C-alpha positions as protocol buffer text, in pm:
chain_id: "A"
residue {
  index: 1
  type: MET
  ca { x: 6133 y: 13189 z: 11257 }
}
residue {
  index: 2
  type: THR
  ca { x: 6354 y: 12890 z: 11331 }
}
residue {
  index: 3
  type: ALA
  ca { x: 6459 y: 12782 z: 11679 }
}
residue {
  index: 4
  type: THR
  ca { x: 6816 y: 12665 z: 11721 }
}
residue {
  index: 5
  type: PHE
  ca { x: 6901 y: 12442 z: 12014 }
}
residue {
  index: 6
  type: MET
  ca { x: 7249 y: 12427 z: 12164 }
}
residue {
  index: 7
  type: ARG
  ca { x: 7367 y: 12189 z: 12428 }
}
residue {
  index: 8
  type: ARG
  ca { x: 7480 y: 12327 z: 12760 }
}
residue {
  index: 9
  type: PRO
  ca { x: 7842 y: 12442 z: 12792 }
}
residue {
  index: 10
  type: LYS
  ca { x: 8087 y: 12171 z: 12895 }
}
residue {
  index: 11
  type: PHE
  ca { x: 8299 y: 12405 z: 13110 }
}
residue {
  index: 12
  type: ARG
  ca { x: 8206 y: 12673 z: 13364 }
}
residue {
  index: 13
  type: ASN
  ca { x: 8358 y: 12995 z: 13497 }
}
residue {
  index: 14
  type: ALA
  ca { x: 8664 y: 12957 z: 13724 }
}
residue {
  index: 15
  type: GLN
  ca { x: 8726 y: 12598 z: 13604 }
}
residue {
  index: 16
  type: TRP
  ca { x: 9085 y: 12489 z: 13527 }
}
residue {
  index: 17
  type: VAL
  ca { x: 9124 y: 12359 z: 13172 }
}
residue {
  index: 18
  type: SER
  ca { x: 9414 y: 12250 z: 12956 }
}
residue {
  index: 19
  type: PHE
  ca { x: 9480 y: 12286 z: 12584 }
}
residue {
  index: 20
  type: VAL
  ca { x: 9765 y: 12245 z: 12340 }
}
residue {
  index: 21
  type: GLY
  ca { x: 10020 y: 12496 z: 12463 }
}
residue {
  index: 22
  type: GLY
  ca { x: 9924 y: 12524 z: 12828 }
}
residue {
  index: 23
  type: GLU
  ca { x: 9648 y: 12548 z: 13083 }
}
residue {
  index: 24
  type: GLY
  ca { x: 9439 y: 12818 z: 13240 }
}
residue {
  index: 25
  type: ILE
  ca { x: 9111 y: 12925 z: 13397 }
}
residue {
  index: 26
  type: VAL
  ca { x: 8779 y: 12981 z: 13218 }
}
residue {
  index: 27
  type: ARG
  ca { x: 8689 y: 13349 z: 13265 }
}
residue {
  index: 28
  type: SER
  ca { x: 8379 y: 13365 z: 13043 }
}
residue {
  index: 29
  type: TYR
  ca { x: 8200 y: 13185 z: 12761 }
}
residue {
  index: 30
  type: THR
  ca { x: 7948 y: 13277 z: 12494 }
}
residue {
  index: 31
  type: PRO
  ca { x: 7763 y: 13096 z: 12215 }
}
residue {
  index: 32
  type: GLU
  ca { x: 7889 y: 13192 z: 11870 }
}
residue {
  index: 33
  type: TYR
  ca { x: 7780 y: 13035 z: 11542 }
}
residue {
  index: 34
  type: GLY
  ca { x: 7636 y: 12725 z: 11708 }
}
residue {
  index: 35
  type: ARG
  ca { x: 7931 y: 12648 z: 11937 }
}
residue {
  index: 36
  type: TRP
  ca { x: 8066 y: 12768 z: 12270 }
}
residue {
  index: 37
  type: MET
  ca { x: 8363 y: 13007 z: 12273 }
}
residue {
  index: 38
  type: TYR
  ca { x: 8568 y: 13041 z: 12593 }
}
residue {
  index: 39
  type: VAL
  ca { x: 8793 y: 13319 z: 12718 }
}
residue {
  index: 40
  type: ILE
  ca { x: 9080 y: 13147 z: 12899 }
}
residue {
  index: 41
  type: GLU
  ca { x: 9327 y: 13324 z: 13127 }
}
residue {
  index: 42
  type: MET
  ca { x: 9657 y: 13140 z: 13115 }
}
residue {
  index: 43
  type: ALA
  ca { x: 9860 y: 13097 z: 13433 }
}
residue {
  index: 44
  type: LEU
  ca { x: 10126 y: 13365 z: 13473 }
}
residue {
  index: 45
  type: GLY
  ca { x: 10488 y: 13259 z: 13482 }
}
residue {
  index: 46
  type: LEU
  ca { x: 10772 y: 13456 z: 13631 }
}
residue {
  index: 47
  type: GLU
  ca { x: 10748 y: 13829 z: 13572 }
}
residue {
  index: 48
  type: PRO
  ca { x: 11000 y: 13941 z: 13309 }
}
residue {
  index: 49
  type: ASP
  ca { x: 11253 y: 14216 z: 13384 }
}
residue {
  index: 50
  type: PHE
  ca { x: 11063 y: 14465 z: 13170 }
}
residue {
  index: 51
  type: GLY
  ca { x: 10732 y: 14403 z: 13354 }
}
residue {
  index: 52
  type: ARG
  ca { x: 10391 y: 14298 z: 13228 }
}
residue {
  index: 53
  type: VAL
  ca { x: 10215 y: 14473 z: 12943 }
}
residue {
  index: 54
  type: GLY
  ca { x: 9857 y: 14384 z: 13033 }
}
residue {
  index: 55
  type: ALA
  ca { x: 9618 y: 14103 z: 12947 }
}
residue {
  index: 56
  type: GLU
  ca { x: 9871 y: 13914 z: 12735 }
}
residue {
  index: 57
  type: THR
  ca { x: 9760 y: 13590 z: 12896 }
}
residue {
  index: 58
  type: MET
  ca { x: 9401 y: 13584 z: 12763 }
}
residue {
  index: 59
  type: ILE
  ca { x: 9315 y: 13345 z: 12481 }
}
residue {
  index: 60
  type: LEU
  ca { x: 8989 y: 13267 z: 12296 }
}
residue {
  index: 61
  type: LEU
  ca { x: 8927 y: 12896 z: 12227 }
}
residue {
  index: 62
  type: THR
  ca { x: 8641 y: 12673 z: 12119 }
}
residue {
  index: 63
  type: GLU
  ca { x: 8504 y: 12398 z: 12341 }
}
residue {
  index: 64
  type: THR
  ca { x: 8665 y: 12128 z: 12128 }
}
residue {
  index: 65
  type: ASP
  ca { x: 9010 y: 12276 z: 12199 }
}
residue {
  index: 66
  type: LEU
  ca { x: 8976 y: 12233 z: 12577 }
}
residue {
  index: 67
  type: LEU
  ca { x: 9020 y: 11945 z: 12822 }
}
residue {
  index: 68
  type: THR
  ca { x: 8935 y: 11932 z: 13192 }
}
residue {
  index: 69
  type: THR
  ca { x: 9238 y: 11958 z: 13419 }
}
residue {
  index: 70
  type: TYR
  ca { x: 9219 y: 11726 z: 13719 }
}
residue {
  index: 71
  type: SER
  ca { x: 9419 y: 11760 z: 14037 }
}
residue {
  index: 72
  type: LYS
  ca { x: 9570 y: 11453 z: 14203 }
}
residue {
  index: 73
  type: PHE
  ca { x: 9300 y: 11472 z: 14469 }
}
residue {
  index: 74
  type: GLN
  ca { x: 9020 y: 11464 z: 14210 }
}
residue {
  index: 75
  type: ALA
  ca { x: 9179 y: 11173 z: 14025 }
}
residue {
  index: 76
  type: GLY
  ca { x: 9187 y: 10959 z: 14339 }
}
residue {
  index: 77
  type: GLU
  ca { x: 9567 y: 10940 z: 14367 }
}
residue {
  index: 78
  type: MET
  ca { x: 9560 y: 11106 z: 14710 }
}
residue {
  index: 79
  type: LYS
  ca { x: 9332 y: 10835 z: 14856 }
}
residue {
  index: 80
  type: SER
  ca { x: 9600 y: 10568 z: 14827 }
}
residue {
  index: 81
  type: ALA
  ca { x: 9863 y: 10796 z: 14985 }
}
residue {
  index: 82
  type: GLU
  ca { x: 9642 y: 10873 z: 15287 }
}
residue {
  index: 83
  type: CYS
  ca { x: 9616 y: 10522 z: 15422 }
}
residue {
  index: 84
  type: CYS
  ca { x: 9825 y: 10397 z: 15717 }
}
């Protein structure tokens, strides 16, 4: 029996992430074949005239496809605007 060690996941549930093609929220993640796979729910745009079909905004991506999305407050840009 061989033990396989994986590093901890880089992203967590309810975290905003970005990727080529958009951004969204991590809804779940699981280890598959030695890497972390994430279910991402993309942000909904305007509702089309014909309505929504269902979970058309879910996407499955690997950890290497994702980047952390920072708000202006997290990046420190708000600190300079608050003075005076």
